[in-house]
HTML snippet that shows the backbone in 3Dmol.js (N, CA, C, O; Angstrom):
<script src="https://3Dmol.org/build/3Dmol-min.js"></script>
<div id="view" style="width:600px;height:400px;position:relative"></div>
<script>
const pdb = `
ATOM      1  N   UNK A   1    -204.194-103.003-113.701  1.00  0.00           N
ATOM      2  CA  UNK A   1    -204.199-102.833-112.562  1.00  0.00           C
ATOM      3  C   UNK A   1    -204.493-103.851-111.219  1.00  0.00           C
ATOM      4  O   UNK A   1    -204.587-103.631-110.012  1.00  0.00           O
ATOM      5  N   UNK A   2    -204.634-105.667-112.466  1.00  0.00           N
ATOM      6  CA  UNK A   2    -206.214-106.431-112.291  1.00  0.00           C
ATOM      7  C   UNK A   2    -204.180-107.428-111.341  1.00  0.00           C
ATOM      8  O   UNK A   2    -204.294-108.380-110.569  1.00  0.00           O
ATOM      9  N   UNK A   3    -202.651-106.805-111.752  1.00  0.00           N
ATOM     10  CA  UNK A   3    -202.116-107.557-111.199  1.00  0.00           C
ATOM     11  C   UNK A   3    -201.269-107.458-109.556  1.00  0.00           C
ATOM     12  O   UNK A   3    -200.592-108.197-108.840  1.00  0.00           O
ATOM     13  N   UNK A   4    -201.672-106.416-109.541  1.00  0.00           N
ATOM     14  CA  UNK A   4    -201.015-105.699-107.986  1.00  0.00           C
ATOM     15  C   UNK A   4    -202.159-105.617-107.143  1.00  0.00           C
ATOM     16  O   UNK A   4    -203.364-105.474-107.350  1.00  0.00           O
ATOM     17  N   UNK A   5    -201.044-105.821-105.570  1.00  0.00           N
ATOM     18  CA  UNK A   5    -201.591-106.831-104.634  1.00  0.00           C
ATOM     19  C   UNK A   5    -202.312-105.825-104.364  1.00  0.00           C
ATOM     20  O   UNK A   5    -202.093-104.632-104.575  1.00  0.00           O
ATOM     21  N   UNK A   6    -203.607-106.584-103.657  1.00  0.00           N
ATOM     22  CA  UNK A   6    -204.418-105.562-102.213  1.00  0.00           C
ATOM     23  C   UNK A   6    -204.248-103.765-101.791  1.00  0.00           C
ATOM     24  O   UNK A   6    -204.842-102.728-102.084  1.00  0.00           O
ATOM     25  N   UNK A   7    -203.028-104.177-100.911  1.00  0.00           N
ATOM     26  CA  UNK A   7    -202.192-103.109-100.428  1.00  0.00           C
ATOM     27  C   UNK A   7    -202.277-102.743-101.114  1.00  0.00           C
ATOM     28  O   UNK A   7    -203.341-102.143-101.274  1.00  0.00           O
ATOM     29  N   UNK A   8    -201.231-102.718-102.259  1.00  0.00           N
ATOM     30  CA  UNK A   8    -200.380-101.660-103.727  1.00  0.00           C
ATOM     31  C   UNK A   8    -202.230-100.808-104.245  1.00  0.00           C
ATOM     32  O   UNK A   8    -202.446 -99.711-104.761  1.00  0.00           O
ATOM     33  N   UNK A   9    -203.004-101.673-103.904  1.00  0.00           N
ATOM     34  CA  UNK A   9    -204.052-101.117-105.066  1.00  0.00           C
ATOM     35  C   UNK A   9    -204.831 -99.739-104.341  1.00  0.00           C
ATOM     36  O   UNK A   9    -205.117 -98.646-104.828  1.00  0.00           O
ATOM     37  N   UNK A  10    -205.075-100.415-102.691  1.00  0.00           N
ATOM     38  CA  UNK A  10    -205.369 -99.415-101.990  1.00  0.00           C
ATOM     39  C   UNK A  10    -204.959 -97.944-102.131  1.00  0.00           C
ATOM     40  O   UNK A  10    -205.630 -96.925-102.296  1.00  0.00           O
ATOM     41  N   UNK A  11    -203.206 -98.235-101.972  1.00  0.00           N
ATOM     42  CA  UNK A  11    -202.448 -97.104-101.858  1.00  0.00           C
ATOM     43  C   UNK A  11    -202.460 -96.150-103.278  1.00  0.00           C
ATOM     44  O   UNK A  11    -202.347 -95.011-103.732  1.00  0.00           O
ATOM     45  N   UNK A  12    -202.645 -97.289-103.523  1.00  0.00           N
ATOM     46  CA  UNK A  12    -202.226 -96.475-104.924  1.00  0.00           C
ATOM     47  C   UNK A  12    -203.519 -95.237-105.053  1.00  0.00           C
ATOM     48  O   UNK A  12    -203.421 -94.015-105.167  1.00  0.00           O
ATOM     49  N   UNK A  13    -204.834 -96.209-104.975  1.00  0.00           N
ATOM     50  CA  UNK A  13    -205.714 -95.725-104.933  1.00  0.00           C
ATOM     51  C   UNK A  13    -206.557 -93.975-104.182  1.00  0.00           C
ATOM     52  O   UNK A  13    -207.352 -93.203-104.718  1.00  0.00           O
ATOM     53  N   UNK A  14    -205.906 -93.938-102.797  1.00  0.00           N
ATOM     54  CA  UNK A  14    -205.681 -93.276-102.534  1.00  0.00           C
ATOM     55  C   UNK A  14    -204.759 -92.400-102.069  1.00  0.00           C
ATOM     56  O   UNK A  14    -204.642 -91.812-100.994  1.00  0.00           O
ATOM     57  N   UNK A  15    -203.847 -92.425-103.503  1.00  0.00           N
ATOM     58  CA  UNK A  15    -202.980 -91.707-103.702  1.00  0.00           C
ATOM     59  C   UNK A  15    -203.825 -90.335-104.875  1.00  0.00           C
ATOM     60  O   UNK A  15    -203.788 -89.112-105.011  1.00  0.00           O
ATOM     61  N   UNK A  16    -204.523 -91.537-105.501  1.00  0.00           N
ATOM     62  CA  UNK A  16    -205.123 -90.867-107.054  1.00  0.00           C
ATOM     63  C   UNK A  16    -206.294 -90.043-105.647  1.00  0.00           C
ATOM     64  O   UNK A  16    -206.504 -88.910-106.080  1.00  0.00           O
ATOM     65  N   UNK A  17    -206.902 -90.168-104.530  1.00  0.00           N
ATOM     66  CA  UNK A  17    -207.706 -89.226-104.402  1.00  0.00           C
ATOM     67  C   UNK A  17    -207.234 -88.005-103.520  1.00  0.00           C
ATOM     68  O   UNK A  17    -207.824 -86.935-103.361  1.00  0.00           O
ATOM     69  N   UNK A  18    -206.101 -88.393-103.017  1.00  0.00           N
ATOM     70  CA  UNK A  18    -205.538 -87.095-102.203  1.00  0.00           C
ATOM     71  C   UNK A  18    -204.562 -86.250-103.398  1.00  0.00           C
ATOM     72  O   UNK A  18    -203.789 -85.454-102.866  1.00  0.00           O
ATOM     73  N   UNK A  19    -204.489 -86.296-104.755  1.00  0.00           N
ATOM     74  CA  UNK A  19    -204.373 -85.214-105.325  1.00  0.00           C
ATOM     75  C   UNK A  19    -205.320 -85.211-105.800  1.00  0.00           C
ATOM     76  O   UNK A  19    -204.722 -85.199-106.876  1.00  0.00           O
ATOM     77  N   UNK A  20    -206.696 -85.211-106.195  1.00  0.00           N
ATOM     78  CA  UNK A  20    -207.320 -84.911-106.324  1.00  0.00           C
ATOM     79  C   UNK A  20    -208.300 -84.037-105.204  1.00  0.00           C
ATOM     80  O   UNK A  20    -209.135 -83.251-105.651  1.00  0.00           O
ATOM     81  N   UNK A  21    -208.177 -84.183-104.067  1.00  0.00           N
ATOM     82  CA  UNK A  21    -208.911 -83.693-102.511  1.00  0.00           C
ATOM     83  C   UNK A  21    -207.420 -83.038-102.350  1.00  0.00           C
ATOM     84  O   UNK A  21    -207.111 -82.798-101.183  1.00  0.00           O
ATOM     85  N   UNK A  22    -206.560 -82.751-103.238  1.00  0.00           N
ATOM     86  CA  UNK A  22    -205.005 -81.467-102.638  1.00  0.00           C
ATOM     87  C   UNK A  22    -205.793 -80.223-103.563  1.00  0.00           C
ATOM     88  O   UNK A  22    -206.301 -79.257-102.993  1.00  0.00           O
ATOM     89  N   UNK A  23    -205.815 -80.349-104.727  1.00  0.00           N
ATOM     90  CA  UNK A  23    -206.667 -79.937-106.046  1.00  0.00           C
ATOM     91  C   UNK A  23    -208.001 -79.540-106.028  1.00  0.00           C
ATOM     92  O   UNK A  23    -208.190 -78.694-106.903  1.00  0.00           O
ATOM     93  N   UNK A  24    -208.886 -79.772-105.466  1.00  0.00           N
ATOM     94  CA  UNK A  24    -209.994 -79.319-104.737  1.00  0.00           C
ATOM     95  C   UNK A  24    -209.530 -77.801-103.625  1.00  0.00           C
ATOM     96  O   UNK A  24    -209.510 -76.570-103.630  1.00  0.00           O
ATOM     97  N   UNK A  25    -209.276 -78.774-102.935  1.00  0.00           N
ATOM     98  CA  UNK A  25    -208.890 -78.110-101.357  1.00  0.00           C
ATOM     99  C   UNK A  25    -208.439 -76.532-101.730  1.00  0.00           C
ATOM    100  O   UNK A  25    -209.085 -75.608-101.236  1.00  0.00           O
ATOM    101  N   UNK A  26    -207.271 -76.254-102.648  1.00  0.00           N
ATOM    102  CA  UNK A  26    -206.857 -74.862-103.450  1.00  0.00           C
ATOM    103  C   UNK A  26    -207.847 -74.619-104.274  1.00  0.00           C
ATOM    104  O   UNK A  26    -208.253 -73.534-103.858  1.00  0.00           O
ATOM    105  N   UNK A  27    -208.179 -74.764-104.724  1.00  0.00           N
ATOM    106  CA  UNK A  27    -209.540 -74.427-105.519  1.00  0.00           C
ATOM    107  C   UNK A  27    -210.432 -73.659-104.786  1.00  0.00           C
ATOM    108  O   UNK A  27    -210.630 -72.445-104.835  1.00  0.00           O
ATOM    109  N   UNK A  28    -211.083 -74.746-103.916  1.00  0.00           N
ATOM    110  CA  UNK A  28    -211.930 -73.780-102.701  1.00  0.00           C
ATOM    111  C   UNK A  28    -211.194 -73.131-101.972  1.00  0.00           C
ATOM    112  O   UNK A  28    -211.890 -72.141-102.195  1.00  0.00           O
ATOM    113  N   UNK A  29    -210.378 -72.718-101.252  1.00  0.00           N
ATOM    114  CA  UNK A  29    -209.748 -71.676-101.105  1.00  0.00           C
ATOM    115  C   UNK A  29    -209.511 -70.874-102.044  1.00  0.00           C
ATOM    116  O   UNK A  29    -208.793 -69.975-101.606  1.00  0.00           O
ATOM    117  N   UNK A  30    -209.787 -70.707-103.322  1.00  0.00           N
ATOM    118  CA  UNK A  30    -209.312 -69.447-103.918  1.00  0.00           C
ATOM    119  C   UNK A  30    -210.755 -69.184-104.188  1.00  0.00           C
ATOM    120  O   UNK A  30    -210.980 -67.978-104.289  1.00  0.00           O
ATOM    121  N   UNK A  31    -212.223 -70.258-104.394  1.00  0.00           N
ATOM    122  CA  UNK A  31    -213.451 -69.489-104.864  1.00  0.00           C
ATOM    123  C   UNK A  31    -214.537 -69.204-104.026  1.00  0.00           C
ATOM    124  O   UNK A  31    -215.638 -68.738-104.319  1.00  0.00           O
ATOM    125  N   UNK A  32    -213.931 -69.658-102.595  1.00  0.00           N
ATOM    126  CA  UNK A  32    -214.845 -69.499-101.906  1.00  0.00           C
ATOM    127  C   UNK A  32    -213.954 -68.588-100.505  1.00  0.00           C
ATOM    128  O   UNK A  32    -214.366 -67.864 -99.599  1.00  0.00           O
ATOM    129  N   UNK A  33    -213.316 -68.812-100.693  1.00  0.00           N
ATOM    130  CA  UNK A  33    -212.855 -67.972 -99.579  1.00  0.00           C
ATOM    131  C   UNK A  33    -211.967 -66.609 -99.833  1.00  0.00           C
ATOM    132  O   UNK A  33    -211.517 -65.953 -98.893  1.00  0.00           O
ATOM    133  N   UNK A  34    -211.757 -66.241-101.291  1.00  0.00           N
ATOM    134  CA  UNK A  34    -211.593 -65.299-101.881  1.00  0.00           C
ATOM    135  C   UNK A  34    -210.446 -64.546-101.430  1.00  0.00           C
ATOM    136  O   UNK A  34    -210.349 -63.319-101.430  1.00  0.00           O
ATOM    137  N   UNK A  35    -209.518 -65.453-101.016  1.00  0.00           N
ATOM    138  CA  UNK A  35    -208.032 -64.603-100.383  1.00  0.00           C
ATOM    139  C   UNK A  35    -207.064 -64.682-101.726  1.00  0.00           C
ATOM    140  O   UNK A  35    -207.038 -65.786-102.269  1.00  0.00           O
ATOM    141  N   UNK A  36    -206.496 -63.932-102.150  1.00  0.00           N
ATOM    142  CA  UNK A  36    -205.673 -63.884-102.403  1.00  0.00           C
ATOM    143  C   UNK A  36    -204.114 -64.159-102.757  1.00  0.00           C
ATOM    144  O   UNK A  36    -203.333 -64.179-103.709  1.00  0.00           O
ATOM    145  N   UNK A  37    -204.202 -64.406-101.017  1.00  0.00           N
ATOM    146  CA  UNK A  37    -202.631 -65.517-100.291  1.00  0.00           C
ATOM    147  C   UNK A  37    -203.158 -66.812-100.906  1.00  0.00           C
ATOM    148  O   UNK A  37    -202.312 -67.701-100.997  1.00  0.00           O
ATOM    149  N   UNK A  38    -204.117 -67.035-101.249  1.00  0.00           N
ATOM    150  CA  UNK A  38    -204.484 -68.366-101.819  1.00  0.00           C
ATOM    151  C   UNK A  38    -203.620 -68.885-102.580  1.00  0.00           C
ATOM    152  O   UNK A  38    -202.943 -69.839-102.195  1.00  0.00           O
ATOM    153  N   UNK A  39    -203.430 -68.110-104.339  1.00  0.00           N
ATOM    154  CA  UNK A  39    -203.572 -68.218-105.175  1.00  0.00           C
ATOM    155  C   UNK A  39    -202.036 -69.047-104.990  1.00  0.00           C
ATOM    156  O   UNK A  39    -201.887 -70.259-105.144  1.00  0.00           O
ATOM    157  N   UNK A  40    -200.927 -68.037-104.610  1.00  0.00           N
ATOM    158  CA  UNK A  40    -199.996 -68.215-104.061  1.00  0.00           C
ATOM    159  C   UNK A  40    -199.215 -70.179-103.842  1.00  0.00           C
ATOM    160  O   UNK A  40    -198.065 -70.617-103.853  1.00  0.00           O
ATOM    161  N   UNK A  41    -200.696 -70.873-103.659  1.00  0.00           N
ATOM    162  CA  UNK A  41    -200.989 -72.512-103.452  1.00  0.00           C
ATOM    163  C   UNK A  41    -200.934 -72.893-104.453  1.00  0.00           C
ATOM    164  O   UNK A  41    -200.491 -74.040-104.516  1.00  0.00           O
ATOM    165  N   UNK A  42    -201.376 -72.131-105.985  1.00  0.00           N
ATOM    166  CA  UNK A  42    -201.506 -72.389-107.096  1.00  0.00           C
ATOM    167  C   UNK A  42    -199.868 -73.634-107.541  1.00  0.00           C
ATOM    168  O   UNK A  42    -199.809 -74.732-108.095  1.00  0.00           O
ATOM    169  N   UNK A  43    -199.112 -72.978-107.119  1.00  0.00           N
ATOM    170  CA  UNK A  43    -197.770 -73.212-107.810  1.00  0.00           C
ATOM    171  C   UNK A  43    -197.123 -74.874-107.223  1.00  0.00           C
ATOM    172  O   UNK A  43    -197.526 -75.324-106.150  1.00  0.00           O
ATOM    173  N   UNK A  44    -196.152 -75.610-108.045  1.00  0.00           N
ATOM    174  CA  UNK A  44    -196.186 -76.840-107.475  1.00  0.00           C
ATOM    175  C   UNK A  44    -195.942 -76.878-106.250  1.00  0.00           C
ATOM    176  O   UNK A  44    -196.568 -77.584-105.459  1.00  0.00           O
ATOM    177  N   UNK A  45    -194.666 -75.851-105.842  1.00  0.00           N
ATOM    178  CA  UNK A  45    -194.691 -75.989-104.133  1.00  0.00           C
ATOM    179  C   UNK A  45    -195.996 -76.406-103.286  1.00  0.00           C
ATOM    180  O   UNK A  45    -196.063 -77.137-102.298  1.00  0.00           O
ATOM    181  N   UNK A  46    -197.168 -75.611-104.080  1.00  0.00           N
ATOM    182  CA  UNK A  46    -197.952 -75.288-102.962  1.00  0.00           C
ATOM    183  C   UNK A  46    -198.967 -76.920-103.174  1.00  0.00           C
ATOM    184  O   UNK A  46    -199.584 -77.387-102.217  1.00  0.00           O
ATOM    185  N   UNK A  47    -198.967 -77.767-104.915  1.00  0.00           N
ATOM    186  CA  UNK A  47    -200.055 -79.080-104.950  1.00  0.00           C
ATOM    187  C   UNK A  47    -198.381 -79.080-103.892  1.00  0.00           C
ATOM    188  O   UNK A  47    -198.518 -78.128-103.123  1.00  0.00           O
ATOM    189  N   UNK A  48    -197.340 -79.584-103.688  1.00  0.00           N
ATOM    190  CA  UNK A  48    -196.768 -80.579-103.363  1.00  0.00           C
ATOM    191  C   UNK A  48    -196.969 -81.100-102.133  1.00  0.00           C
ATOM    192  O   UNK A  48    -196.943 -82.155-101.500  1.00  0.00           O
ATOM    193  N   UNK A  49    -197.331 -79.128-101.988  1.00  0.00           N
ATOM    194  CA  UNK A  49    -197.180 -79.547-100.111  1.00  0.00           C
ATOM    195  C   UNK A  49    -198.398 -80.153 -99.263  1.00  0.00           C
ATOM    196  O   UNK A  49    -198.506 -81.023 -98.399  1.00  0.00           O
ATOM    197  N   UNK A  50    -199.715 -78.815-100.272  1.00  0.00           N
ATOM    198  CA  UNK A  50    -201.017 -79.681 -99.967  1.00  0.00           C
ATOM    199  C   UNK A  50    -201.098 -81.501 -99.540  1.00  0.00           C
ATOM    200  O   UNK A  50    -201.446 -82.252 -98.629  1.00  0.00           O
ATOM    201  N   UNK A  51    -200.447 -81.517-101.059  1.00  0.00           N
ATOM    202  CA  UNK A  51    -200.837 -83.117-101.261  1.00  0.00           C
ATOM    203  C   UNK A  51    -200.205 -83.932-100.006  1.00  0.00           C
ATOM    204  O   UNK A  51    -200.900 -84.811 -99.498  1.00  0.00           O
ATOM    205  N   UNK A  52    -198.480 -83.579 -99.322  1.00  0.00           N
ATOM    206  CA  UNK A  52    -197.510 -84.030 -98.722  1.00  0.00           C
ATOM    207  C   UNK A  52    -198.566 -84.136 -96.784  1.00  0.00           C
ATOM    208  O   UNK A  52    -198.303 -84.900 -95.855  1.00  0.00           O
ATOM    209  N   UNK A  53    -199.985 -82.774 -96.870  1.00  0.00           N
ATOM    210  CA  UNK A  53    -200.822 -83.090 -95.873  1.00  0.00           C
ATOM    211  C   UNK A  53    -201.759 -84.069 -96.125  1.00  0.00           C
ATOM    212  O   UNK A  53    -201.844 -84.952 -95.272  1.00  0.00           O
ATOM    213  N   UNK A  54    -202.464 -84.129 -97.061  1.00  0.00           N
ATOM    214  CA  UNK A  54    -203.390 -85.078 -97.122  1.00  0.00           C
ATOM    215  C   UNK A  54    -202.920 -86.338 -97.236  1.00  0.00           C
ATOM    216  O   UNK A  54    -203.148 -87.041 -96.252  1.00  0.00           O
ATOM    217  N   UNK A  55    -202.414 -86.777 -98.008  1.00  0.00           N
ATOM    218  CA  UNK A  55    -201.999 -88.227 -98.744  1.00  0.00           C
ATOM    219  C   UNK A  55    -201.742 -88.625 -96.939  1.00  0.00           C
ATOM    220  O   UNK A  55    -202.767 -88.899 -96.315  1.00  0.00           O
ATOM    221  N   UNK A  56    -200.746 -88.638 -96.370  1.00  0.00           N
ATOM    222  CA  UNK A  56    -200.828 -88.975 -95.107  1.00  0.00           C
ATOM    223  C   UNK A  56    -202.253 -89.823 -94.374  1.00  0.00           C
ATOM    224  O   UNK A  56    -202.676 -90.935 -94.060  1.00  0.00           O
ATOM    225  N   UNK A  57    -202.770 -87.552 -94.397  1.00  0.00           N
ATOM    226  CA  UNK A  57    -204.195 -87.575 -93.387  1.00  0.00           C
ATOM    227  C   UNK A  57    -205.349 -89.103 -93.797  1.00  0.00           C
ATOM    228  O   UNK A  57    -205.871 -89.814 -92.938  1.00  0.00           O
ATOM    229  N   UNK A  58    -205.508 -89.283 -95.395  1.00  0.00           N
ATOM    230  CA  UNK A  58    -205.557 -90.248 -95.569  1.00  0.00           C
ATOM    231  C   UNK A  58    -205.332 -91.076 -95.139  1.00  0.00           C
ATOM    232  O   UNK A  58    -206.000 -91.421 -94.164  1.00  0.00           O
ATOM    233  N   UNK A  59    -204.457 -91.740 -95.520  1.00  0.00           N
ATOM    234  CA  UNK A  59    -203.736 -92.919 -94.599  1.00  0.00           C
ATOM    235  C   UNK A  59    -204.279 -92.986 -93.444  1.00  0.00           C
ATOM    236  O   UNK A  59    -205.343 -93.577 -93.256  1.00  0.00           O
ATOM    237  N   UNK A  60    -203.724 -92.485 -92.677  1.00  0.00           N
ATOM    238  CA  UNK A  60    -204.586 -92.639 -91.427  1.00  0.00           C
ATOM    239  C   UNK A  60    -205.749 -92.122 -90.817  1.00  0.00           C
ATOM    240  O   UNK A  60    -206.038 -91.751 -89.679  1.00  0.00           O
ATOM    241  N   UNK A  61    -206.347 -92.207 -91.925  1.00  0.00           N
ATOM    242  CA  UNK A  61    -208.328 -92.483 -91.086  1.00  0.00           C
ATOM    243  C   UNK A  61    -208.152 -93.018 -91.865  1.00  0.00           C
ATOM    244  O   UNK A  61    -208.313 -93.868 -90.989  1.00  0.00           O
ATOM    245  N   UNK A  62    -207.764 -93.984 -93.605  1.00  0.00           N
ATOM    246  CA  UNK A  62    -208.132 -95.592 -94.511  1.00  0.00           C
ATOM    247  C   UNK A  62    -207.648 -96.857 -93.032  1.00  0.00           C
ATOM    248  O   UNK A  62    -208.228 -97.936 -93.152  1.00  0.00           O
ATOM    249  N   UNK A  63    -206.920 -96.773 -92.073  1.00  0.00           N
ATOM    250  CA  UNK A  63    -206.172 -97.268 -90.712  1.00  0.00           C
ATOM    251  C   UNK A  63    -207.611 -97.208 -89.689  1.00  0.00           C
ATOM    252  O   UNK A  63    -208.341 -98.191 -89.560  1.00  0.00           O
ATOM    253  N   UNK A  64    -207.767 -96.404 -89.271  1.00  0.00           N
ATOM    254  CA  UNK A  64    -208.443 -96.213 -88.674  1.00  0.00           C
ATOM    255  C   UNK A  64    -210.037 -96.872 -88.587  1.00  0.00           C
ATOM    256  O   UNK A  64    -210.751 -97.158 -87.626  1.00  0.00           O
ATOM    257  N   UNK A  65    -210.215 -96.961 -89.971  1.00  0.00           N
ATOM    258  CA  UNK A  65    -212.698 -97.000 -89.605  1.00  0.00           C
ATOM    259  C   UNK A  65    -211.748 -98.606 -90.576  1.00  0.00           C
ATOM    260  O   UNK A  65    -212.601 -99.324 -91.099  1.00  0.00           O
ATOM    261  N   UNK A  66    -210.164 -99.167 -90.827  1.00  0.00           N
ATOM    262  CA  UNK A  66    -210.025-100.072 -91.442  1.00  0.00           C
ATOM    263  C   UNK A  66    -209.914-101.354 -90.003  1.00  0.00           C
ATOM    264  O   UNK A  66    -209.469-102.424 -90.418  1.00  0.00           O
ATOM    265  N   UNK A  67    -210.216-101.356 -88.617  1.00  0.00           N
ATOM    266  CA  UNK A  67    -209.232-101.748 -87.526  1.00  0.00           C
ATOM    267  C   UNK A  67    -210.291-102.453 -86.593  1.00  0.00           C
ATOM    268  O   UNK A  67    -210.059-103.222 -85.659  1.00  0.00           O
ATOM    269  N   UNK A  68    -211.592-101.978 -87.099  1.00  0.00           N
ATOM    270  CA  UNK A  68    -212.314-103.274 -86.911  1.00  0.00           C
ATOM    271  C   UNK A  68    -212.981-103.779 -87.354  1.00  0.00           C
ATOM    272  O   UNK A  68    -214.079-104.124 -86.916  1.00  0.00           O
ATOM    273  N   UNK A  69    -212.318-104.060 -88.792  1.00  0.00           N
ATOM    274  CA  UNK A  69    -212.586-104.794 -90.305  1.00  0.00           C
ATOM    275  C   UNK A  69    -210.903-105.806 -90.093  1.00  0.00           C
ATOM    276  O   UNK A  69    -210.213-106.247 -91.012  1.00  0.00           O
ATOM    277  N   UNK A  70    -210.667-105.916 -88.737  1.00  0.00           N
ATOM    278  CA  UNK A  70    -209.081-106.188 -89.382  1.00  0.00           C
ATOM    279  C   UNK A  70    -209.429-107.442 -87.592  1.00  0.00           C
ATOM    280  O   UNK A  70    -208.706-108.309 -87.101  1.00  0.00           O
ATOM    281  N   UNK A  71    -210.719-106.955 -87.186  1.00  0.00           N
ATOM    282  CA  UNK A  71    -210.852-107.396 -86.203  1.00  0.00           C
ATOM    283  C   UNK A  71    -211.836-109.201 -86.080  1.00  0.00           C
ATOM    284  O   UNK A  71    -211.723-110.307 -85.551  1.00  0.00           O
ATOM    285  N   UNK A  72    -213.026-108.175 -87.259  1.00  0.00           N
ATOM    286  CA  UNK A  72    -213.632-109.159 -87.695  1.00  0.00           C
ATOM    287  C   UNK A  72    -213.048-110.091 -88.963  1.00  0.00           C
ATOM    288  O   UNK A  72    -213.281-111.299 -88.994  1.00  0.00           O
ATOM    289  N   UNK A  73    -212.717-109.805 -89.406  1.00  0.00           N
ATOM    290  CA  UNK A  73    -211.407-110.566 -89.701  1.00  0.00           C
ATOM    291  C   UNK A  73    -210.793-111.648 -88.919  1.00  0.00           C
ATOM    292  O   UNK A  73    -211.639-112.501 -88.647  1.00  0.00           O
ATOM    293  N   UNK A  74    -209.919-111.852 -88.575  1.00  0.00           N
ATOM    294  CA  UNK A  74    -209.427-112.473 -87.366  1.00  0.00           C
ATOM    295  C   UNK A  74    -210.789-113.654 -86.481  1.00  0.00           C
ATOM    296  O   UNK A  74    -210.711-114.882 -86.472  1.00  0.00           O
ATOM    297  N   UNK A  75    -211.971-112.785 -85.801  1.00  0.00           N
ATOM    298  CA  UNK A  75    -212.858-113.663 -85.665  1.00  0.00           C
ATOM    299  C   UNK A  75    -213.000-114.459 -86.459  1.00  0.00           C
ATOM    300  O   UNK A  75    -213.471-115.510 -86.025  1.00  0.00           O
ATOM    301  N   UNK A  76    -212.727-114.413 -87.804  1.00  0.00           N
ATOM    302  CA  UNK A  76    -213.404-115.798 -88.808  1.00  0.00           C
ATOM    303  C   UNK A  76    -212.491-116.556 -89.238  1.00  0.00           C
ATOM    304  O   UNK A  76    -212.746-117.571 -89.887  1.00  0.00           O
ATOM    305  N   UNK A  77    -211.379-116.200 -88.960  1.00  0.00           N
ATOM    306  CA  UNK A  77    -210.813-116.796 -89.694  1.00  0.00           C
ATOM    307  C   UNK A  77    -210.226-118.137 -88.585  1.00  0.00           C
ATOM    308  O   UNK A  77    -209.518-119.082 -88.934  1.00  0.00           O
ATOM    309  N   UNK A  78    -210.705-117.897 -87.346  1.00  0.00           N
ATOM    310  CA  UNK A  78    -210.279-118.732 -86.465  1.00  0.00           C
ATOM    311  C   UNK A  78    -211.930-119.558 -86.107  1.00  0.00           C
ATOM    312  O   UNK A  78    -211.991-120.309 -85.133  1.00  0.00           O
ATOM    313  N   UNK A  79    -213.020-119.352 -86.873  1.00  0.00           N
ATOM    314  CA  UNK A  79    -213.616-120.180 -86.808  1.00  0.00           C
ATOM    315  C   UNK A  79    -213.889-121.281 -88.079  1.00  0.00           C
ATOM    316  O   UNK A  79    -214.436-122.377 -88.205  1.00  0.00           O
ATOM    317  N   UNK A  80    -213.080-120.191 -89.045  1.00  0.00           N
ATOM    318  CA  UNK A  80    -212.042-121.765 -89.871  1.00  0.00           C
ATOM    319  C   UNK A  80    -211.708-122.322 -89.781  1.00  0.00           C
ATOM    320  O   UNK A  80    -211.751-123.386 -90.399  1.00  0.00           O
ATOM    321  N   UNK A  81    -211.066-121.970 -88.849  1.00  0.00           N
ATOM    322  CA  UNK A  81    -209.710-123.065 -88.469  1.00  0.00           C
ATOM    323  C   UNK A  81    -209.980-123.939 -87.326  1.00  0.00           C
ATOM    324  O   UNK A  81    -209.308-124.868 -86.876  1.00  0.00           O
ATOM    325  N   UNK A  82    -211.625-123.223 -86.772  1.00  0.00           N
ATOM    326  CA  UNK A  82    -212.308-124.557 -85.771  1.00  0.00           C
ATOM    327  C   UNK A  82    -213.004-125.657 -86.886  1.00  0.00           C
ATOM    328  O   UNK A  82    -212.728-126.856 -86.841  1.00  0.00           O
ATOM    329  N   UNK A  83    -213.840-125.139 -87.778  1.00  0.00           N
ATOM    330  CA  UNK A  83    -214.495-125.899 -88.967  1.00  0.00           C
ATOM    331  C   UNK A  83    -213.599-127.043 -89.232  1.00  0.00           C
ATOM    332  O   UNK A  83    -213.901-128.211 -88.985  1.00  0.00           O
ATOM    333  N   UNK A  84    -212.418-126.628 -89.777  1.00  0.00           N
ATOM    334  CA  UNK A  84    -211.447-127.118 -90.700  1.00  0.00           C
ATOM    335  C   UNK A  84    -210.826-128.051 -89.560  1.00  0.00           C
ATOM    336  O   UNK A  84    -210.862-129.193 -90.016  1.00  0.00           O
ATOM    337  N   UNK A  85    -210.380-128.064 -88.528  1.00  0.00           N
ATOM    338  CA  UNK A  85    -210.147-129.009 -87.464  1.00  0.00           C
ATOM    339  C   UNK A  85    -211.276-130.225 -87.187  1.00  0.00           C
ATOM    340  O   UNK A  85    -211.162-131.441 -87.343  1.00  0.00           O
ATOM    341  N   UNK A  86    -212.348-129.461 -86.742  1.00  0.00           N
ATOM    342  CA  UNK A  86    -213.433-130.492 -86.697  1.00  0.00           C
ATOM    343  C   UNK A  86    -214.259-131.520 -87.933  1.00  0.00           C
ATOM    344  O   UNK A  86    -215.256-132.213 -87.732  1.00  0.00           O
ATOM    345  N   UNK A  87    -213.462-131.352 -89.290  1.00  0.00           N
ATOM    346  CA  UNK A  87    -213.025-131.745 -90.345  1.00  0.00           C
ATOM    347  C   UNK A  87    -212.459-133.517 -90.280  1.00  0.00           C
ATOM    348  O   UNK A  87    -211.990-134.053 -91.284  1.00  0.00           O
TER     349      UNK A  87
END
`;
const viewer = $3Dmol.createViewer("view");
viewer.addModel(pdb, "pdb");
viewer.setStyle({}, {cartoon: {color: "spectrum"}});
viewer.zoomTo();
viewer.render();
</script>
């Protein structure tokens, strides 16, 4: 995993997390809601559908929480460029 660029690592880790959350969501529906219709979601089709819902949601959440970091990095880059010009 060391050779992958940072963005690809983030997407891969988010995908793995989405798979785990999808499985947990299905299990939660079965054991805590006790609805027999939830068992149908244990099929491959149901798992893929749940993953399709969870993965983009996680990507959007990651992007939302990363917005503040982008602003901070831009500020830091500007300060570094200023300091380099002074040298």
